[in-house]
C-alpha positions in Angstrom: 191.9 151.5 116.2 188.2 151.9 115.0 185.9 149.3 117.1 182.2 148.9 115.7 179.3 147.2 118.0 176.5 146.0 116.4 173.5 145.6 118.9 173.5 148.5 121.8 171.8 146.5 124.5 172.8 145.4 127.5 175.7 143.1 126.1 176.4 145.5 123.2 176.6 148.8 125.4 178.8 146.8 127.8 181.8 146.0 125.5 181.8 149.4 124.7 181.7 150.6 127.9 184.7 148.0 128.7 186.1 149.2 125.6 186.4 152.6 126.2 187.6 152.5 129.6 190.6 150.6 128.6 191.5 153.6 126.1 193.5 151.3 123.4 190.9 152.1 121.3 190.6 155.9 119.2 186.9 154.8 118.4 183.9 152.9 119.2 180.6 152.9 117.1 177.5 151.7 118.4 174.8 150.5 115.8 171.0 149.3 116.4 168.1 149.3 114.2 166.2 151.1 117.0 166.1 154.6 116.7 168.1 156.5 118.6 168.9 154.3 120.8 172.3 153.7 120.3 172.9 157.6 120.2 171.3 157.9 123.6 173.5 155.1 124.9 176.8 156.8 123.1 176.0 159.9 124.4 175.4 158.9 128.1 178.9 156.4 127.7 180.8 159.7 126.5 179.4 161.9 130.2 181.3 159.3 131.9 184.6 160.0 129.9 186.0 162.9 132.0 185.0 160.5 135.2 186.6 157.6 133.8 189.2 159.0 132.5 189.5 158.0 128.8 189.3 159.5 125.9 188.0 157.0 123.2 185.4 158.3 120.8 182.0 156.7 121.3 179.4 157.2 118.0 176.2 155.8 118.2 174.2 155.3 114.8 170.8 153.9 113.9 171.1 151.4 110.6 173.9 153.2 109.4 176.8 151.0 108.3 178.6 153.4 106.3 179.6 154.9 109.9 181.3 151.8 110.6 183.7 152.1 107.3 187.3 150.9 108.0 186.6 149.5 111.3 189.9 147.2 112.6 187.3 145.1 114.8 183.9 144.1 114.9 181.4 142.8 117.3 178.0 141.1 116.4 176.4 141.7 119.7 172.6 141.9 118.1 170.0 139.2 118.4 167.4 138.3 121.2 168.8 137.4 124.3 167.4 134.3 126.5 164.4 134.4 128.4 164.4 131.9 132.0 164.0 128.2 130.3 165.0 128.8 126.9 168.3 127.3 126.2 170.8 128.8 123.5 169.9 126.3 120.1 166.4 128.1 120.5 167.5 131.4 119.7 168.7 130.0 116.2 165.7 130.9 113.8 165.5 134.5 115.0 169.3 135.3 115.7 170.3 133.2 112.2 168.8 136.0 109.6 170.2 139.3 112.1 173.9 137.5 112.1 174.3 136.9 108.3 172.8 140.5 107.4 174.9 142.3 109.6 177.9 140.5 109.0 177.7 141.2 105.4 176.8 144.5 106.0 179.7 145.3 107.9 182.1 143.6 105.3 180.5 145.5 102.8 181.8 148.6 104.5 185.1 146.9 106.3 186.9 144.6 104.0 189.6 143.7 106.4 187.8 143.5 109.9 188.4 140.7 112.4 184.9 139.5 113.6 183.9 138.9 117.4 180.9 136.8 117.2 178.6 137.0 120.6 174.8 136.0 119.1 173.8 133.2 120.7 173.8 130.0 120.1 177.3 131.3 119.7 179.0 128.5 117.5 177.1 127.9 115.1 177.0 131.8 114.1 180.3 132.0 114.2 180.2 129.2 111.6 177.2 131.6 109.8 179.3 134.0 109.7 182.0 132.4 108.1 179.4 131.0 105.3 178.3 134.5 104.9 181.0 136.3 104.8 183.8 134.1 103.0 186.4 135.5 105.5 190.1 133.7 106.1 189.4 131.5 109.4 192.0 133.7 111.5 189.2 136.6 111.1 186.0 135.5 112.7 185.8 134.2 116.1 183.4 133.2 118.4 183.3 134.9 121.9 182.1 131.8 124.1 184.9 129.9 126.0 186.4 133.6 127.3 183.3 134.0 129.0 182.8 130.2 130.1 186.5 130.1 131.7 186.0 133.3 133.7 182.9 131.9 135.2 184.9 129.0 135.8 187.7 130.8 137.4 185.0 132.5 139.5 184.0 129.0 140.6 187.2 127.7 141.2 188.0 131.2 143.2 184.8 130.6 145.1 185.4 127.1 146.2 188.7 127.7 147.0 188.1 130.6 149.5 191.0 131.9 147.4 191.2 135.4 145.2 190.8 135.2 141.5 194.0 136.8 140.6 195.5 133.5 141.8 193.6 131.1 139.7 193.8 129.7 136.3 191.8 127.7 134.2 189.9 126.7 130.8 186.5 126.0 129.1 186.7 124.2 125.8 183.8 123.3 124.0 180.6 124.5 122.6 179.1 127.5 123.9 176.1 125.2 125.7 175.0 123.7 128.9 175.5 120.3 127.7 178.7 121.3 125.5 181.5 123.1 127.5 183.9 121.3 129.1 185.6 122.7 132.0 189.1 121.7 132.4 189.7 120.9 136.0 192.3 118.6 135.7 194.6 121.6 134.1 193.4 124.1 136.6 195.5 125.7 138.8 195.7 127.7 142.0 199.5 129.4 141.6 200.7 126.5 139.1 199.4 124.3 142.0 196.9 121.8 140.6 193.3 122.5 142.1 193.1 119.1 143.1 195.5 119.1 146.1 192.7 121.7 148.0 189.6 120.7 146.3 187.8 117.0 146.2 186.9 115.3 143.5 183.2 115.8 144.7 183.9 119.3 145.1 185.4 119.8 141.5 182.5 118.3 139.8 180.5 120.6 141.6 182.6 123.4 140.0 182.4 121.9 136.6 178.5 121.6 137.0 178.0 125.3 138.3 180.2 126.4 135.5 178.3 124.6 132.8 175.2 126.4 133.7 176.2 129.8 135.3 174.6 131.4 131.7 171.5 129.9 132.9 171.6 130.8 136.3 172.3 134.3 135.8 169.2 133.6 133.5 166.7 132.8 136.0 167.9 135.1 138.3 167.5 138.5 136.0 164.7 137.3 133.6 167.4 137.5 130.7 170.7 136.7 129.6 174.0 138.5 131.3 175.8 141.7 130.2 178.9 142.4 132.0 180.5 139.8 132.2 180.1 138.6 128.2 181.4 142.5 127.5 184.4 142.2 129.7 184.9 139.2 127.8 184.8 140.8 124.6 186.7 144.5 125.4 189.8 141.6 126.8 189.3 139.7 123.0 189.7 142.9 121.3 192.5 144.6 123.5 194.3 141.2 122.7 194.0 142.1 119.2 194.6 145.5 119.4 197.4 145.9 121.1 199.3 142.5 119.5 199.5 140.6 123.4 199.6 137.0 122.0 197.3 136.5 124.4 195.6 133.2 125.0 191.9 132.7 125.1 189.9 129.7 124.6 187.9 130.8 121.4 185.1 129.4 119.0 187.2 128.8 116.1 186.6 127.3 112.6 188.6 123.9 112.8 190.6 122.3 109.8 192.0 118.9 111.1 192.7 120.1 114.7 191.8 118.0 117.6 190.4 115.8 114.9 187.5 118.4 114.1 186.7 119.7 110.6 184.6 122.0 109.0 182.9 123.5 112.2 183.1 125.9 115.0 184.1 125.0 118.9 185.5 126.3 121.3 189.6 125.5 121.8 192.5 127.6 123.1 193.5 129.9 120.5 196.5 132.9 120.5 194.7 136.1 119.5 197.3 139.0 118.2 197.1 141.9 115.6 195.8 139.3 112.9 193.4 137.8 115.1 193.7 134.0 115.7 197.0 133.6 115.2 197.6 130.1 116.3 195.1 127.4 117.7 196.6 125.7 120.7 196.6 121.9 120.1 196.9 120.6 124.1 197.1 117.5 125.0 193.5 116.5 126.2 192.7 112.5 128.1 190.4 110.2 126.9 187.6 111.4 128.7 187.9 115.0 127.7 188.5 113.5 123.8 185.2 111.9 124.1 183.5 115.0 125.9 184.9 117.3 123.0 183.8 115.1 120.3 179.9 114.7 121.6 180.4 118.2 122.1 181.1 118.4 118.0 178.1 116.7 117.4 175.8 118.7 119.0 177.1 121.8 117.3 176.7 119.7 114.0 173.1 119.2 114.9 172.4 123.0 115.5 174.3 124.1 112.5 171.8 121.7 110.2 169.2 124.1 111.0 170.9 127.0 109.4 169.9 127.6 106.2 173.2 128.8 104.4 
């Protein structure tokens, strides 16, 4: 399998590293517009291969999309990252132009690709990729929910004082501080509802800490996080490459599911060799339905700023 990652910054390099270390891909192409940057990152990563025990070839290129030809999965991480105090939505002006150009350039050389969008505002950029490429809905996937759910499980394990392998949970809705909705009602520790262990007040705190997970890291780091986003992407790419049928919450184009149409929003999906193989329509209570509807309205407002 050949995977292309566009954007060799911290997130893109982390994607390439985690994909390579898992050793399921034959080649990862890392592309950037900055002269020599992707080549340097690729060389540095390849010099870890004998130490980390992987055989995946990592190739760095500057702006030459012909080198991405025949990619099975392409990942767009390029765009400006968040700075402290910025919302993901404030990035739309610059990042929309980048995502539109990158997605069409990738499609020209890899017409059968499955596309994963990481750039923010992620749900709107996923929607833009649909409009720009015309690819079937199963072949364009927004990463956000996979990352948000990982952050949710981290906060749950912290509150429970439990190993994170004990914990399961999911976040749906838009990939924004106000749009995402951690499903505390359905979260479990070894199949036991977490509400059996945690008070409603503590669960609400977990929910709020999850929602500002990205902003918290941006404040601490001075820029967007990269390790967890890279790991989230690598997990999704592996599910596609290995046809695992694993469920991830991902931003997907909805066509009636959850009562929503013509919008990309985070809901659980089954990932396999064809990309999104099924949208999992879980039963939500009234509060969860209301929050998902409000989240959709927020994403639609951001979508309205696009020029497509």
